[in-house]
C-alpha positions in Angstrom: 59.8 94.8 -37.9 56.0 94.6 -37.4 54.3 94.3 -40.8 51.3 92.1 -40.4 49.0 95.0 -39.8 50.2 96.6 -43.0 49.2 93.8 -45.2 46.1 92.5 -43.4 44.0 93.2 -46.4 46.3 91.9 -49.0 44.2 89.0 -50.1 40.8 90.6 -50.9 40.9 89.2 -54.4 41.5 85.6 -53.1 39.2 82.7 -53.7 36.1 82.8 -51.5 35.2 79.5 -49.9 31.6 80.9 -49.5 32.1 81.7 -45.8 28.8 82.7 -44.1 28.5 86.1 -42.5 29.0 84.6 -39.1 32.2 82.8 -40.3 33.5 86.1 -41.8 32.8 87.8 -38.5 34.6 85.1 -36.6 37.7 85.4 -38.9 37.7 89.1 -38.5 37.5 88.8 -34.7 40.5 86.4 -34.8 42.3 88.8 -36.9 41.7 91.7 -34.7 42.7 89.8 -31.6 45.9 88.6 -33.2 46.9 92.1 -34.4 45.9 93.8 -31.1 47.1 91.3 -28.5 49.8 89.3 -30.1 51.5 91.3 -32.8 53.0 93.9 -30.3 54.7 91.2 -28.2 55.8 88.6 -30.8 59.6 89.4 -30.7 59.5 89.7 -26.9 57.9 86.3 -26.2 59.9 84.6 -28.9 63.3 85.8 -27.6 62.3 85.1 -23.9 60.7 81.8 -24.8 57.8 83.0 -22.6 54.4 81.4 -22.7 52.1 84.5 -22.8 49.5 83.7 -20.1 47.9 87.1 -20.5 47.2 86.3 -24.1 45.5 82.9 -23.3 43.5 84.6 -20.6 42.0 86.9 -23.2 41.6 84.0 -25.7 39.7 82.1 -23.2 37.2 84.9 -22.5 36.7 85.1 -26.4 35.9 81.4 -26.6 39.0 80.6 -28.6 39.9 77.7 -26.2 36.7 75.9 -26.8 35.9 76.6 -30.4 34.8 73.2 -31.5 32.8 72.1 -28.4 29.2 72.5 -27.5 28.0 75.3 -25.5 26.6 73.0 -22.9 30.2 72.1 -22.1 31.4 75.7 -22.0 32.4 75.7 -25.7 31.8 78.1 -28.5 29.5 75.6 -30.3 31.4 76.2 -33.7 32.7 73.8 -36.3 36.1 72.9 -37.8 35.7 75.6 -40.6 35.6 78.3 -37.8 38.3 76.5 -36.0 40.5 76.7 -39.2 39.8 80.4 -39.6 40.9 81.1 -36.0 44.1 79.1 -36.0 45.1 80.3 -39.3 44.7 84.0 -38.4 46.5 83.5 -35.2 49.4 81.7 -36.9 49.5 84.4 -39.6 50.8 86.7 -36.8 52.6 84.2 -34.5 52.6 80.5 -35.3 53.5 79.9 -31.6 50.1 81.1 -30.5 48.3 79.1 -33.3 50.1 75.9 -32.3 49.1 76.4 -28.5 45.5 77.1 -29.4 45.5 74.0 -31.7 47.0 71.7 -29.1 44.7 72.8 -26.3 41.6 72.4 -28.6 42.3 69.4 -30.7 44.3 67.2 -28.5 43.7 67.4 -24.8 40.2 68.9 -24.7 38.9 67.1 -27.7 40.2 63.8 -26.3 38.2 64.2 -23.2 35.1 65.3 -25.1 35.4 62.3 -27.6 36.2 59.5 -25.1 35.3 60.8 -21.7 32.3 59.9 -19.7 29.7 62.6 -18.9 31.3 62.9 -15.4 34.8 63.3 -16.9 33.5 66.0 -19.4 32.0 68.0 -16.6 35.1 67.6 -14.3 37.9 68.3 -16.8 36.4 69.4 -20.2 34.3 72.2 -19.1 37.0 74.3 -17.4 39.3 73.6 -20.4 36.7 74.7 -23.0 36.0 77.8 -20.9 39.7 78.6 -20.9 39.9 78.3 -17.1 42.4 75.6 -17.4 45.1 74.8 -20.0 45.4 71.4 -21.6 48.3 69.1 -22.6 48.4 65.8 -24.5 51.3 63.5 -24.0 51.9 60.7 -26.5 55.4 61.1 -27.8 58.3 59.5 -26.0 62.1 59.6 -26.7 61.7 56.1 -28.3 58.3 56.5 -29.6 57.7 59.2 -32.1 56.2 58.3 -35.5 55.9 54.8 -34.0 53.5 55.7 -31.2 52.7 52.0 -30.5 56.3 51.8 -29.2 55.3 53.5 -26.0 57.2 52.4 -23.0 55.5 54.2 -20.2 53.7 51.7 -18.0 50.5 51.8 -16.0 50.1 48.9 -13.4 46.8 48.1 -12.0 46.9 48.5 -8.2 44.3 49.0 -5.4 42.7 52.3 -5.9 43.7 52.8 -9.6 46.8 52.6 -11.7 50.4 53.3 -10.9 52.2 55.1 -13.8 55.9 55.3 -14.5 57.7 56.6 -17.5 58.3 59.9 -19.3 57.0 61.7 -22.3 58.7 64.2 -24.5 57.7 67.1 -26.8 54.5 67.8 -24.9 52.9 71.1 -25.8 52.2 72.9 -22.5 54.2 70.2 -20.6 55.4 72.7 -18.1 52.4 75.2 -17.9 49.4 73.0 -18.5 46.8 72.1 -15.8 45.2 69.0 -17.4 47.2 66.4 -19.3 46.1 63.3 -21.3 48.8 60.7 -20.9 49.1 57.5 -22.7 50.6 54.3 -21.1 50.9 50.6 -21.7 48.4 48.8 -19.4 48.8 45.2 -20.7 52.4 44.5 -22.0 51.0 41.0 -23.3 48.2 42.4 -25.4 48.3 43.0 -29.2 50.6 45.9 -30.2 47.8 48.4 -31.0 45.5 47.3 -28.1 47.7 47.6 -25.2 47.7 51.3 -24.5 45.3 53.3 -22.5 44.7 57.0 -21.9 44.5 58.7 -18.5 43.8 62.2 -17.3 46.5 63.6 -15.0 46.3 66.9 -13.1 49.0 69.4 -12.1 50.0 68.8 -8.6 49.3 65.0 -8.4 52.0 63.1 -6.4 54.6 61.7 -8.9 53.6 63.7 -11.8 55.8 66.7 -12.8 57.3 68.6 -15.7 60.7 67.7 -16.8 63.1 69.6 -19.2 61.7 72.5 -21.1 62.9 72.3 -24.6 65.1 75.1 -26.1 63.5 75.0 -29.6 64.4 76.4 -33.0 61.0 77.9 -33.6 57.5 78.3 -32.1 59.4 79.3 -28.9 56.6 81.0 -27.1 54.6 77.7 -27.2 55.7 75.7 -24.2 57.2 72.4 -25.1 58.5 70.1 -22.2 58.9 66.6 -20.9 56.4 65.2 -18.5 57.5 62.6 -15.9 55.5 60.0 -14.0 57.3 58.4 -11.0 55.0 56.0 -9.1 52.1 58.3 -9.9 48.9 56.9 -8.5 46.1 57.6 -10.8 42.5 56.9 -9.7 40.4 54.6 -11.6 37.9 57.3 -12.7 40.9 59.0 -14.6 41.0 56.3 -17.2 39.5 57.5 -20.6 37.4 54.8 -22.2 38.2 51.2 -21.8 41.7 49.8 -21.1 43.6 49.1 -24.2 41.7 51.6 -26.5 44.2 54.4 -26.1 46.1 54.0 -29.3 42.8 53.8 -31.4 41.6 56.9 -29.6 44.8 58.7 -30.4 44.6 58.0 -34.2 41.0 59.4 -34.1 42.1 62.6 -32.2 45.0 63.1 -34.6 42.6 63.3 -37.6 41.2 66.7 -36.2 44.7 67.7 -34.9 46.0 67.5 -38.5 43.4 69.9 -39.7 44.6 72.3 -37.0 48.2 72.0 -37.9 47.2 72.5 -41.6 45.6 75.6 -40.5 48.7 76.7 -38.8 50.7 75.9 -41.9 48.5 78.1 -44.0 48.7 80.8 -41.5 52.4 80.6 -41.3 52.8 80.5 -45.1 50.5 83.6 -45.4 52.4 85.5 -42.7 55.6 84.8 -44.6 54.1 85.8 -47.9 52.6 89.1 -46.7 55.8 90.0 -44.9 57.7 89.4 -48.1 55.2 91.2 -50.2 55.3 94.3 -48.0 59.1 94.3 -48.0 59.2 93.8 -51.8 57.1 96.9 -52.3 59.3 98.9 -50.0 62.9 97.7 -50.7 64.5 99.4 -53.7 67.3 98.4 -55.7 68.5 99.8 -59.1 66.2 102.7 -58.5 63.0 100.8 -58.4 61.1 98.4 -55.8 62.3 94.9 -56.0 58.6 93.9 -56.6 59.2 95.2 -60.1 61.7 92.5 -60.8 60.3 89.3 -62.6 62.4 87.0 -60.3 60.6 88.4 -57.1 57.2 88.4 -59.0 57.6 84.8 -59.7 58.3 84.0 -56.1 55.3 85.9 -54.9 53.1 84.3 -57.6 54.3 80.8 -56.6 53.7 81.6 -52.9 50.2 82.9 -53.4 49.2 80.0 -55.6 50.5 77.4 -53.1 48.8 79.2 -50.1 45.4 79.2 -52.1 45.6 75.6 -52.8 46.6 74.7 -49.2 43.8 76.8 -47.8 41.1 75.3 -50.0 42.2 71.7 -49.3 42.2 72.5 -45.5 38.8 74.1 -45.7 37.6 70.9 -47.6 38.9 68.7 -44.8 37.3 71.0 -42.1 33.9 70.8 -44.0 34.0 67.1 -44.3 34.8 66.8 -40.6 31.8 69.1 -39.7 29.6 66.9 -41.9 30.7 63.9 -40.0 32.5 62.2 -43.0 35.6 60.1 -43.0 38.4 62.7 -42.9 41.6 60.6 -42.4 43.0 60.9 -45.9 41.8 64.6 -46.5 43.3 65.7 -43.2 46.5 64.0 -44.0 46.6 65.6 -47.4 45.7 68.9 -46.0 48.5 68.9 -43.4 51.1 67.5 -45.9 50.4 70.3 -48.4 49.9 73.0 -45.9 53.1 72.0 -44.0 55.3 71.9 -47.0 53.7 75.1 -48.3 54.7 76.9 -45.0 58.3 75.7 -45.4 58.6 76.8 -49.0 57.0 80.2 -48.4 59.1 80.9 -45.4 62.2 80.1 -47.3 61.1 82.2 -50.2 60.3 85.1 -47.8 63.9 85.0 -46.4 65.2 84.9 -50.0 63.1 88.0 -51.0 64.5 89.8 -47.9 68.1 89.0 -48.8 70.5 89.8 -46.0 67.7 91.2 -43.9 66.0 87.9 -43.9 68.6 86.7 -41.6 68.1 89.5 -39.1 65.7 89.3 -36.2 64.5 92.8 -36.8 62.4 91.3 -39.7 59.6 88.7 -39.3 60.8 86.7 -42.2 63.5 85.1 -40.0 61.1 84.1 -37.4 58.6 82.5 -39.9 61.5 80.5 -41.3 62.3 79.1 -37.9 58.6 78.6 -37.0 57.5 76.9 -40.2 59.4 73.5 -39.8 57.0 72.4 -37.0 54.4 72.2 -39.6 56.1 69.3 -41.3 56.9 67.4 -38.1 54.2 67.9 -35.4 51.2 65.6 -35.2 52.8 63.3 -37.8 55.7 64.1 -40.1 55.1 64.6 -43.7 56.5 61.2 -44.4 53.8 59.7 -42.1 51.1 61.8 -43.8 52.2 60.1 -47.1 51.9 56.8 -45.6 48.4 57.6 -44.2 47.3 58.8 -47.7 48.7 55.8 -49.5 47.1 53.3 -47.3 43.7 55.0 -47.7 44.2 55.2 -51.5 45.0 51.4 -51.7 41.9 50.7 -49.6 39.9 52.8 -52.1 38.9 55.1 -49.3 
């Protein structure tokens, strides 16, 4: 059941973060795009596990695939506050789309922007920011998840560049992406956090291919797959930054990525809440809407309060990022709270729906499946707590 359009104005009395008129217009445009282009096909692309290329073609034309990048590189020239608004609004309708837009912007494209040379930016970043190409970012391996420094993929220096061998898992856009940033160990004898380098690989390169496409619990329209390197010769000019800097680069990229997943979490929580609210106002038991019962009212009140808190914390992190401040702790806090809020609100949404919450005809079931990614992707909730604690103990 499509209900997002019925509750799109449900939060007009919410706290205002003092958005500018331009930011409000961007949010409204993202909301309109989500309701017009995504809402009608949510069930179809979820059930088929189909990456909606047509949606991303339109998103590229609107500038949604280059939100945080300067106009000189084909981007929209906006900041992380605007980025939050876009990802949140997309995720409110379908977290799969929010996730893919986030991964394309924050990870692949941003890595090339932050650490690529001017030539590399022009070659790879510009078409990514314009939405002409789709980006992927491959860090995780079967044996290197939270412990990213445990990477086993190897890059051996040879004449003409580097020879890559290994495999990555859980790569967003692994089977549909055009440009992929891949991490590999370039010096096995170097210190643990200074032995990994980042490379740009392109679809069609010899020895580089997609592996198994994952059959996932949730966010099923966002492509997730293995990528495999088998004697893949990567030219020298595909190396991003200096050899051995890849792990440090990844940590910096993940700060911004966590803001985007926090935005996804807030959007998922809001979608679950609005779906539950609409249902509670329509569903009658004992001759009155279930929204009249205190138990349901308490659920809704808890959900709304948690969403407001997560949104404000995430907006604060986005603002610090735009101001050029140290955002590591704040981004981790925002992702932790937003991710856990998404899970709690999605669970409450199913409970409010009762038996219908288990039926695919109602969006509550999908939000419940989608939400869990928010506590796992780009660092689990447990890793966020470690990041926060370490920063606190350093008085950061």
